[in-house]
C-alpha positions in Angstrom: -14.0 49.4 13.2 -11.7 47.7 10.6 -11.6 44.0 10.7 -8.0 43.0 11.7 -6.2 39.7 11.7 -5.7 37.9 15.0 -2.1 39.3 15.3 -3.5 42.9 15.0 -2.3 43.5 11.5 -4.8 45.0 9.1 -2.7 43.7 6.2 -0.9 40.6 7.4 2.2 39.4 5.7 2.0 35.8 4.5 4.3 33.3 3.0 2.9 31.5 0.0 4.4 28.0 -0.4 3.8 24.7 -2.1 3.3 21.6 0.0 4.1 18.2 -1.4 2.8 15.1 0.3 -0.4 13.2 -0.3 -1.5 16.0 -2.6 0.3 19.0 -3.9 -1.3 22.2 -2.5 -0.6 25.9 -2.1 -0.7 27.3 1.4 -0.7 30.8 2.7 0.7 31.0 6.2 1.2 34.1 8.4 4.8 35.1 8.5 5.0 35.1 12.3 3.8 31.5 12.4 5.6 30.2 9.3 8.8 28.6 10.8 6.8 26.5 13.3 4.2 25.6 10.8 6.9 24.5 8.3 8.7 22.5 10.9 5.4 20.6 11.8 4.6 20.0 8.1 8.1 18.5 7.5 8.8 16.7 10.7 5.4 15.6 11.9 3.6 15.0 8.6 6.6 14.2 6.4 5.6 16.8 3.7 8.0 18.9 1.6 7.6 22.7 1.7 9.1 24.8 -1.1 8.5 27.6 -3.6 8.3 30.4 -1.0 6.9 33.8 -1.9 6.3 36.8 0.4 2.7 38.2 0.2 0.8 41.1 1.6 -2.9 40.3 2.1 -5.5 43.0 1.5 -9.2 42.8 2.0 -11.2 43.6 -1.2 -12.4 46.9 0.1 -8.9 48.2 0.9 -7.5 46.8 -2.4 -10.2 48.6 -4.4 -9.5 51.9 -2.7 -5.8 51.6 -3.6 -6.0 49.4 -6.7 -3.6 51.5 -8.8 -0.5 51.2 -6.6 -1.2 47.7 -5.5 -1.8 46.4 -9.0 1.8 47.4 -9.8 3.4 46.0 -6.6 3.6 42.3 -7.7 1.5 39.4 -8.8 -2.1 39.5 -7.6 -3.8 36.3 -6.4 -7.4 36.0 -5.1 -7.1 34.8 -1.5 -9.8 34.7 1.1 -9.5 35.0 4.9 -11.6 32.5 6.8 -12.2 33.6 10.4 -14.1 31.3 12.8 -14.7 32.7 16.2 -15.7 30.2 18.8 -17.0 30.7 22.4 -16.1 27.8 24.6 -18.7 27.8 27.5 -16.7 25.3 29.5 -13.7 27.6 29.8 -15.5 30.9 29.2 -13.0 31.7 26.4 -13.4 33.2 23.0 -10.9 32.1 20.4 -10.3 32.5 16.7 -9.3 30.1 14.0 -7.9 31.9 11.0 -6.7 30.7 7.6 -5.9 32.3 4.3 -6.8 30.2 1.3 -7.2 30.5 -2.5 -10.7 31.9 -3.1 -11.8 28.7 -5.0 -11.0 26.6 -1.9 -12.6 28.8 0.8 -15.9 26.9 1.1 -14.3 23.5 1.3 -11.6 24.6 3.8 -14.4 26.3 5.9 -16.3 23.0 6.1 -13.1 21.1 7.1 -12.3 23.6 9.8 -15.9 23.5 11.1 -15.7 19.7 11.2 -12.9 19.9 13.8 -15.1 21.8 16.3 -16.3 19.9 19.3 -19.7 18.4 18.5 -21.5 20.3 21.3 -20.3 23.6 20.0 -21.1 22.8 16.4 -24.7 21.6 17.3 -25.4 24.8 19.3 -23.8 26.9 16.5 -21.6 28.6 19.2 -19.3 30.0 16.5 -19.3 32.7 13.9 -17.9 32.1 10.4 -16.7 35.0 8.3 -15.1 34.7 4.9 -13.5 37.9 3.6 -12.5 38.1 0.0 -9.2 39.7 -0.6 -6.0 39.6 -2.6 -2.4 38.7 -2.0 0.2 40.9 -3.6 2.9 38.4 -4.1 6.6 38.9 -4.6 9.0 36.1 -5.3 12.0 36.2 -3.0 15.6 35.5 -3.8 17.0 32.8 -1.5 19.1 35.4 0.4 16.1 37.6 1.0 14.0 34.7 2.1 16.5 33.9 4.8 16.4 37.4 6.1 12.6 37.6 6.1 12.2 34.3 7.9 15.0 35.1 10.3 17.2 32.3 8.9 20.3 34.4 8.2 23.3 32.8 9.8 20.9 30.2 11.4 22.9 27.9 13.6 26.1 30.0 13.5 25.3 32.4 16.3 27.4 32.7 19.3 25.6 31.7 22.6 24.2 34.6 24.6 26.4 35.5 27.6 24.9 37.3 30.6 25.9 41.0 30.9 27.4 40.5 34.4 29.5 37.5 33.6 33.2 37.8 33.0 
């Protein structure tokens, strides 16, 4: 069975951006989560987020099967998917922690993520860590296109919704 991202997409769409704060870093955030993530980075942590690019993440196996077309689709960047699956015995719940990071940062980010697990789960090793090497096919976006992709077109200028039965 193919390994899919938590949102069910085999090839998730990501936004690559630069984050400026204590350190300048590059982040890859799933498109569906980006607006909330960006809001938290800016308003809770006081970071600046800029230099957006739209990416398509492909696992190495998929990329190699289709290397010809993908190699012409945009800039290629080595990006790994970190997937930590944790079973919480107190709540009988299985959940995933998933991040996309530059390949050279995968080990360090994995260790940081694992350090956030509750001590009892970490001691018992009640988690599974999987790092999948892959590539992001990256396309720079014009500002107008970025607004459309992120759902920002005419943001704030929409008319309020009116119930269908109201007059």
